[in-house]
N, C-alpha and C positions, 0 to 999 in steps of 0.2 A: 109753728113750723111754716115755712114758706118754700115754694118750689119755683126755681128760675131755670129757664132754658139757657144752656151754654152752647155757643157755636165754636166748634173745634175745626181749625183749618191747618192743613199741612204747611210747613215752611220750607222754602227752597233748600236751606242748608241742613234739613232734618229737624225732627221735632214738630211741635204743634203750637199754634197760637190760639188762645181761648178768649172769647169775648162774651159778655152777658148783656144782650141788647136792652133788657128792661132796666139795667143799672148802668147808665152811661159813665164811662171812665173805669169800669170794673173789667179788668182783664188779667190774664196770666199766661204762662207758657209751661210746656212739659215735654218730656222725651217720648212718652207713650200716651195713648188715649186714657188708660187707667190713671196714670200720674196726672193728666190734665183734669180728670174728674176730681181727684183728691185736692189738687191745687185750686180748682174752681170753688170748692166748698170753703177753703181758707180765704180766698180772695173775696167771696161774697160776704162772709162773716165780718171780715175787716172793713169792707166797704160800708156795710150796714152800720157797724159800730161808729164809723166816722160820720156818717149822716146823722145818727142820733146824737153824737157828741156836739155836732154843729147845730142841732135843733132843726134839722131838715127832715121832711117827710121821707119815709121809706117807700119807694114805688112798688106797687104790686104788678105782677105780670098779668096783663089783660088777656092775652092769648098767645099761644106759642108762635114764634116767628115761622114763616114759611120760606122755603128756598124756591126761587123761580128762575129757571134757566132762560136766558134771553140771547138770541143770536143776532149779531149785527155785522154789517159789512165793514171790514177794516182795511 
């Protein structure tokens, strides 16, 4: 079993975009946060299967990503 952090961001037109920072290229979308959670599991499983099929290593999450708010003059 592995645990990966998924980042869920609201989209302008509704719904959410989900990315998995520890697995570059692994992303999905969903209408609700719960749907995003379910789809993230599927996306991670498919992504890992693809890495293994290609003989690539499966990255481990070293530490949970942190959100940092930065204010800039625009």
